[in-house]
C-alpha positions in Angstrom: 24.9 -6.2 16.8 22.0 -4.0 15.7 21.3 -2.6 19.1 24.8 -1.4 19.1 24.5 0.3 15.6 21.4 1.9 16.5 22.8 3.2 19.7 26.0 4.4 17.7 23.9 6.5 15.3 22.3 8.5 18.0 25.8 9.1 19.4 28.0 9.6 15.9 27.5 13.1 16.1 29.7 13.2 18.9 32.7 12.0 16.2 32.1 14.5 14.1 34.4 17.8 14.4 32.4 20.2 16.9 33.4 23.3 14.7 31.6 21.5 11.6 28.9 20.8 13.8 28.4 24.3 15.6 28.6 25.6 12.2 25.8 23.6 10.9 23.2 24.2 13.8 23.9 27.9 14.0 22.5 28.1 10.7 19.9 25.7 10.7 17.6 25.6 9.7 18.7 28.2 6.4 16.1 26.9 4.2 12.5 25.0 4.3 12.8 21.7 5.7 11.1 18.7 3.8 9.5 16.0 5.8 9.1 12.8 3.7 5.9 10.7 4.4 6.2 7.2 2.6 2.2 7.0 1.9 -0.1 8.9 0.2 -1.9 12.2 1.4 -5.2 11.6 3.7 -3.9 8.5 5.7 -3.4 8.6 9.4 0.5 8.5 8.7 0.1 11.7 6.6 -2.2 13.5 9.3 0.0 12.8 12.0 3.3 14.0 9.9 1.0 17.4 9.0 0.7 17.8 12.6 4.1 17.5 13.2 5.2 19.9 10.4 2.9 22.7 11.6 4.3 22.3 15.5 7.7 22.1 13.6 7.3 25.3 11.4 6.4 27.3 14.8 8.8 26.1 16.8 11.9 26.6 13.8 10.4 29.9 12.3 11.1 28.0 9.1 8.5 26.2 6.6 8.2 22.5 7.3 6.6 21.0 3.9 5.4 17.5 3.9 6.3 15.4 0.8 4.2 12.3 0.4 6.6 9.7 -1.3 4.3 6.5 -1.7 5.3 3.2 -3.0 6.4 -0.4 -2.4 4.7 -0.7 1.1 6.7 2.7 2.2 10.0 1.3 1.2 10.5 4.4 -1.7 10.0 7.4 0.6 12.3 5.4 3.3 14.8 5.2 0.8 14.6 8.7 -0.1 15.5 9.6 3.5 18.3 7.2 3.8 20.1 8.8 0.7 19.4 12.3 2.1 22.1 15.0 3.2 22.3 14.9 7.0 22.2 18.5 7.3 18.7 18.7 9.0 16.9 20.1 6.1 15.4 16.7 5.0 13.8 14.4 7.7 10.7 11.7 7.8 7.9 10.2 9.1 8.7 6.5 9.1 6.7 3.3 10.1 7.1 -0.3 11.5 6.4 -1.5 8.0 9.5 -0.4 6.3 12.2 0.1 9.2 11.3 -3.0 11.4 9.4 -5.7 8.9 10.6 -5.1 5.4 14.6 -6.1 6.2 13.3 -9.2 7.1 11.0 -9.9 4.2 12.3 -8.6 1.0 15.4 -9.9 -0.7 16.8 -6.5 -1.4 16.0 -3.0 -0.1 17.7 0.2 -0.9 18.4 1.1 2.7 19.8 -0.4 5.7 17.6 0.5 9.0 20.2 -0.2 11.7 22.8 1.9 9.6 21.1 4.7 7.4 19.0 6.7 10.0 19.2 8.8 12.9 16.5 8.1 15.4 14.6 11.3 16.9 11.4 10.3 18.8 8.8 7.9 18.4 5.6 10.0 17.2 2.7 7.3 18.0 1.7 3.7 18.5 -1.0 2.8 16.4 -3.1 -0.6 18.0 -4.8 -2.6 15.6 -7.7 -5.2 16.6 -8.9 -8.3 15.9 -12.4 -8.0 14.2 -14.6 -10.6 13.7 -17.9 -10.7 11.1 -21.6 -10.4 12.7 -22.4 -13.9 11.9 -19.3 -15.8 13.3 -20.4 -17.8 16.6 -17.8 -16.1 18.6 -17.9 -13.0 20.7 -14.7 -12.7 22.5 -10.9 -13.7 21.6 -10.9 -16.7 23.8 -13.9 -18.1 22.1 -12.7 -17.5 18.5 -9.4 -19.7 19.8 -11.5 -22.1 20.9 -13.3 -22.5 17.9 -9.8 -22.4 16.2 -8.4 -25.1 18.2 -11.6 -27.4 17.7 -11.2 -27.0 13.9 -7.5 -26.1 12.5 -7.4 -23.9 9.3 -11.4 -23.2 9.3 -11.1 -19.9 10.2 -10.3 -17.5 7.8 -8.8 -14.1 8.2 -8.3 -10.9 5.8 -5.2 -8.9 6.1 -3.8 -6.2 3.4 -1.1 -8.6 1.7 1.3 -11.1 2.1 4.2 -9.5 4.8 2.0 -6.9 5.7 2.0 -5.7 9.7 -1.6 -7.1 9.9 -0.6 -10.4 8.5 2.4 -10.6 10.9 0.2 -9.6 13.7 -2.3 -12.3 13.1 0.5 -15.0 12.7 2.2 -13.6 16.1 -1.5 -14.4 17.7 -1.5 -17.7 16.3 1.9 -18.8 17.4 1.3 -17.5 21.0 -2.1 -19.1 21.2 -1.1 -22.5 19.0 -3.9 -21.9 16.4 -4.0 -22.8 12.8 -5.9 -20.0 10.4 -6.3 -19.5 6.9 -4.9 -16.6 5.5 -6.6 -14.5 2.9 -4.5 -11.7 1.5 -6.1 -8.7 -0.2 -4.7 -5.9 -2.3 -5.7 -3.1 0.3 -7.7 -2.4 3.5 -11.0 -1.3 1.8 -11.5 -4.7 -0.3 -10.4 -6.7 2.9 -13.0 -4.6 5.3 -15.7 -5.4 2.4 -15.1 -9.1 2.2 -15.5 -8.9 6.3 -18.5 -6.8 6.4 -20.2 -9.3 3.9 -19.3 -12.3 5.9 -16.9 -13.5 3.1 -14.2 -14.1 5.9 -14.2 -14.7 9.6 -11.7 -12.5 10.9 -9.7 -9.2 9.9 -6.4 -8.1 11.5 -6.4 -4.5 11.6 -3.2 -2.4 12.2 -5.0 0.8 12.9 -8.5 1.6 14.0 -9.4 4.5 11.2 -12.4 2.2 9.7 -13.0 0.2 12.7 -14.5 2.0 15.2 -17.4 3.8 12.8 -18.2 -0.1 11.6 -18.3 -1.4 14.9 -20.5 1.3 16.8 -23.1 0.6 13.5 -23.1 -3.0 14.5 -21.4 -4.1 11.4 -18.9 -6.0 13.1 -17.2 -7.3 16.5 -14.0 -6.4 17.8 -12.9 -9.1 19.6 -9.7 -7.6 20.9 -7.3 -4.7 20.5 -3.3 -5.4 20.1 -1.4 -2.9 22.1 -0.3 -2.6 25.4 -3.2 -0.7 26.9 -6.6 -0.2 25.8 -7.8 2.5 23.4 -10.0 5.0 24.7 -12.3 4.9 22.1 -12.8 1.2 22.6 -12.7 1.5 26.3 -14.9 -1.6 26.7 -12.7 -3.9 24.6 -10.0 -5.7 26.5 -6.4 -6.2 24.7 -5.1 -9.5 23.3 -2.9 -9.4 26.9 -6.0 -8.9 28.8 -7.7 -12.0 27.1 -5.3 -14.5 28.3 -2.0 -13.9 26.5 0.0 -11.5 28.8 2.7 -9.4 27.3 1.3 -9.8 23.8 2.0 -6.5 22.1 2.0 -6.3 18.2 1.1 -2.7 16.9 2.3 -0.2 14.2 4.1 3.0 15.1 5.1 6.2 13.4 8.7 7.2 14.5 10.5 10.8 13.7 14.1 10.0 11.8 16.7 11.7 10.0 19.4 10.6 7.8 22.5 8.9 9.4 24.9 11.6 10.7 22.6 14.2 11.6 24.1 16.5 14.2 23.3 16.0 17.9 22.4 19.8 18.4 19.7 19.2 15.9 18.7 16.0 16.8 18.0 17.6 20.3 16.3 20.5 19.0 13.9 18.4 16.8 13.4 15.7 19.7 12.5 18.9 22.2 9.8 20.2 19.7 8.3 17.0 19.0 8.0 15.7 22.5 6.6 19.0 23.5 3.9 18.3 21.0 3.0 15.1 21.8 2.7 16.0 25.6 0.2 18.4 24.5 -3.2 17.7 26.2 -5.2 18.8 23.5 -2.8 17.1 20.9 -3.1 13.8 23.1 -7.1 14.0 22.8 -6.8 14.7 19.3 -4.7 11.8 18.5 -6.7 9.3 20.9 -9.9 10.0 19.0 -8.1 8.7 16.0 -7.1 5.6 17.9 -3.6 6.5 18.1 -1.2 6.6 21.2 1.2 9.4 21.4 5.0 8.1 22.5 7.4 10.8 23.0 10.9 9.6 24.0 14.4 10.4 23.7 16.6 9.4 20.9 18.2 6.9 23.0 15.0 5.1 24.2 13.6 5.3 20.4 16.9 3.9 19.4 16.4 0.9 22.0 12.5 0.5 21.2 13.7 0.5 17.4 16.3 -2.7 18.1 13.3 -4.4 20.2 10.9 -3.9 17.5 13.5 -5.6 15.1 13.7 -8.5 17.4 10.1 -8.9 17.2 9.1 -8.7 13.9 12.4 -10.9 12.6 11.2 -13.8 14.8 7.6 -13.4 13.3 8.8 -13.2 9.6 11.4 -15.8 9.9 8.7 -18.6 11.2 7.1 -17.5 8.2 10.0 -18.1 5.7 8.5 -14.9 3.7 10.9 -13.7 0.6 9.1 -11.0 -1.4 10.5 -9.3 -4.5 
């Protein structure tokens, strides 16, 4: 059912009277555009959004302003986009946490991902990594899994909190590998990384590589595997989980470009054209890959199918953990 809803949102503009759509599209954009980012300034999501805003400003001839509306794991900014007027002047860079995970772990939300948004394109995928402390006795993912099977629940792993993407990535790996580990949730990435580097926890599951690469290159931690579909150029010698004995394993973040439900089709097409043009630019690809993120341009229809599949993947993991957060 959710697949049909996502795809219907892509096509819903076709049901709107074309005189109204044409008038809206002909006058658009008639004022500055707000691009909502549901996280604070300075992070990778914010950086990607600002690159997109710059490119849209150049292509549309109208200023696109990033508005950071952080809080509740991204849910506050996501709800703001859901309630926006679908006139093309409020858009958003949304993430897997609020769109694909939150509906399955929160008792109540102020938005419904399968009804309240118009998919435009995915922007980037953000492969994560399985990290180990330098004093751990394993150097590869198979070695870690063998150790976990030999002593269930002895291996501890850090994440940035219950129900976070790193937590669910860890539990997906545990389910696929038939192992049991002990989860140690932290209030943020910085304290989790600090305790990994201090060898207080054995592992850390990361949903981005922002802090991983520098610490790895300095010899302060081990990277056992990355969690995306393909290897990351900045960690080219590190295998993926799939290459390490679990074919088909992909558990990574993504940042997608969405509008509120009911965004007219001509506006969706124009935004998709500009965004995918940026994501296919060689210089932009290289810039993003240096950050450990992978451009993933798609049509609105492809993005809608991707969102439906992401919902299926993360709902399965969340339901298996029986997580219900306030």
